[in-house]
Legacy VTK file of the C-alpha trace (Angstrom):
# vtk DataFile Version 3.0
C-alpha trace
ASCII
DATASET POLYDATA
POINTS 177 float
-40.113 51.926 19.643
-36.583 51.815 20.991
-33.516 53.182 19.230
-30.555 51.572 20.960
-27.215 53.262 20.339
-23.832 52.143 21.619
-21.997 54.860 23.526
-23.640 58.203 24.139
-26.197 59.312 21.532
-25.201 62.975 21.841
-21.459 62.579 21.235
-20.959 61.898 17.522
-24.002 59.624 17.656
-26.485 61.821 15.770
-28.911 61.549 18.687
-29.609 65.275 18.537
-30.476 65.062 14.840
-32.783 62.119 15.407
-34.755 63.577 18.305
-34.940 66.937 16.539
-37.138 65.205 13.946
-39.249 63.615 16.663
-39.712 66.981 18.402
-40.749 68.600 15.105
-43.469 65.954 14.748
-44.428 66.245 18.451
-43.620 62.606 19.010
-42.756 62.052 22.687
-39.314 60.585 23.404
-36.863 59.897 26.186
-33.083 59.801 26.067
-30.997 57.564 28.274
-27.401 58.855 28.121
-24.648 56.320 27.694
-20.930 56.172 28.324
-19.208 57.781 25.381
-16.792 55.566 23.471
-13.725 57.654 24.343
-14.310 57.220 28.082
-15.189 53.538 27.867
-12.386 52.595 25.495
-9.756 54.608 27.345
-10.746 53.079 30.672
-10.665 49.534 29.321
-7.269 50.234 27.744
-5.791 51.502 31.038
-5.499 55.084 29.778
-6.930 57.912 31.901
-8.109 60.713 29.620
-7.069 63.239 32.260
-4.433 62.991 34.975
-3.111 65.719 37.279
0.476 65.074 36.195
-0.118 64.834 32.426
-3.400 66.219 31.082
-5.805 68.715 32.565
-8.127 68.720 29.566
-9.448 66.363 26.955
-10.996 67.249 23.632
-13.279 64.959 21.608
-13.145 65.359 17.828
-14.343 63.437 14.823
-11.817 62.321 12.274
-14.397 61.893 9.542
-16.861 64.353 8.042
-19.742 63.688 5.665
-17.407 63.900 2.668
-14.134 62.469 4.022
-11.464 63.829 6.360
-12.362 66.902 8.316
-10.305 70.066 8.680
-9.822 70.497 12.413
-8.590 73.411 14.528
-5.125 71.919 14.852
-3.698 74.640 17.127
-6.512 74.044 19.628
-5.903 70.306 19.523
-2.200 70.727 20.214
-2.505 72.693 23.429
-0.105 71.498 26.112
-1.280 69.009 28.746
-4.331 67.992 26.735
-5.548 64.608 25.515
-7.138 64.264 22.081
-9.780 61.565 21.575
-10.525 61.046 17.892
-13.709 59.262 16.888
-14.058 57.645 13.449
-10.485 58.443 12.474
-9.027 55.107 11.413
-9.732 55.557 7.682
-7.914 58.909 7.765
-5.190 58.000 10.260
-2.295 58.919 7.939
-3.856 62.323 7.203
-4.603 63.039 10.876
-1.082 62.183 12.042
0.510 64.167 9.167
-1.614 67.210 10.046
-0.663 66.973 13.724
3.001 66.896 12.710
2.564 69.709 10.198
1.074 71.876 12.942
3.944 71.307 15.366
3.200 68.101 17.272
6.140 66.191 18.704
6.595 63.059 16.534
7.302 61.109 19.746
3.951 62.027 21.351
2.240 58.783 22.451
-0.814 57.484 20.587
-3.120 54.543 21.246
-5.768 53.076 18.999
-8.434 51.013 20.741
-10.495 48.755 18.499
-13.712 47.182 19.778
-13.159 48.839 23.147
-14.799 47.282 26.218
-15.505 44.087 24.297
-13.925 40.646 24.587
-12.202 41.194 21.224
-10.666 44.545 22.190
-7.293 45.277 20.645
-5.088 48.183 21.711
-2.176 49.296 19.566
0.232 51.910 20.920
2.938 53.947 19.288
3.762 57.539 18.506
2.417 60.113 16.096
5.343 59.174 13.822
4.755 55.412 13.730
1.155 54.641 14.726
-0.180 54.475 11.145
2.225 51.669 10.266
1.453 49.830 13.480
-2.285 50.072 12.804
-1.806 48.525 9.361
0.453 45.785 10.763
-2.187 44.944 13.396
-4.919 44.738 10.737
-7.203 47.188 12.531
-10.594 47.617 10.858
-12.704 49.452 13.437
-14.599 50.639 15.222
-11.796 52.520 16.943
-10.992 55.442 19.177
-7.619 57.123 18.706
-6.123 58.651 21.851
-3.254 61.125 21.516
-1.386 62.438 24.536
1.056 61.789 27.338
-1.585 59.815 29.276
-1.114 56.962 26.780
2.268 56.379 28.453
0.468 55.256 31.612
-1.062 52.259 29.856
1.763 49.841 30.700
1.260 50.542 34.391
-2.545 50.896 34.471
-3.775 48.311 31.959
-6.193 46.169 33.932
-8.458 44.644 31.298
-7.358 41.415 29.668
-9.688 40.544 26.802
-10.444 36.903 26.171
-8.496 35.290 23.335
-10.432 35.011 20.081
-11.799 31.538 19.451
-13.235 32.220 16.002
-10.908 30.512 13.489
-12.121 32.907 10.778
-10.860 35.941 12.699
-7.550 37.450 11.717
-7.442 39.489 14.947
-5.726 38.156 18.014
-5.933 39.447 21.533
-3.647 41.875 23.319
LINES 1 178
177 0 1 2 3 4 5 6 7 8 9 10 11 12 13 14 15 16 17 18 19 20 21 22 23 24 25 26 27 28 29 30 31 32 33 34 35 36 37 38 39 40 41 42 43 44 45 46 47 48 49 50 51 52 53 54 55 56 57 58 59 60 61 62 63 64 65 66 67 68 69 70 71 72 73 74 75 76 77 78 79 80 81 82 83 84 85 86 87 88 89 90 91 92 93 94 95 96 97 98 99 100 101 102 103 104 105 106 107 108 109 110 111 112 113 114 115 116 117 118 119 120 121 122 123 124 125 126 127 128 129 130 131 132 133 134 135 136 137 138 139 140 141 142 143 144 145 146 147 148 149 150 151 152 153 154 155 156 157 158 159 160 161 162 163 164 165 166 167 168 169 170 171 172 173 174 175 176
């Protein structure tokens, strides 16, 4: 039996929960780690998660709990020279950006949302904490997405190397970058 999971099964992928059950039943298993979505999506969007001049740390958080938006440690997230990678946050984007602002974030701090990262239909929308929610709606983003918050997003114009193929599906309402 193979359980194939996109990204890394131990970063918001419930891999630990799944193999915990296997271990309890003494069912042998192997884990092949993957590239977590934040790293893959950021790379394909031309955004380094860390950079000596801008961010010396990166924190991965989930934007969605079992019962809706999650209450995060906002002061930890807003440390200087740190990138925030938010998994599963699109449905709660307004809430997340409002909370960042309420806890002292600069409204002009750069934000990118990468939808379908590393795929031919990848879309990257950039903006600021103040305007990214409106831009996400205007772009018709549906997910899956990674939200990247931090000064490193400003490097995208210079470092963007991946040019997704234009969509050929006439039913799609998503374009390319």
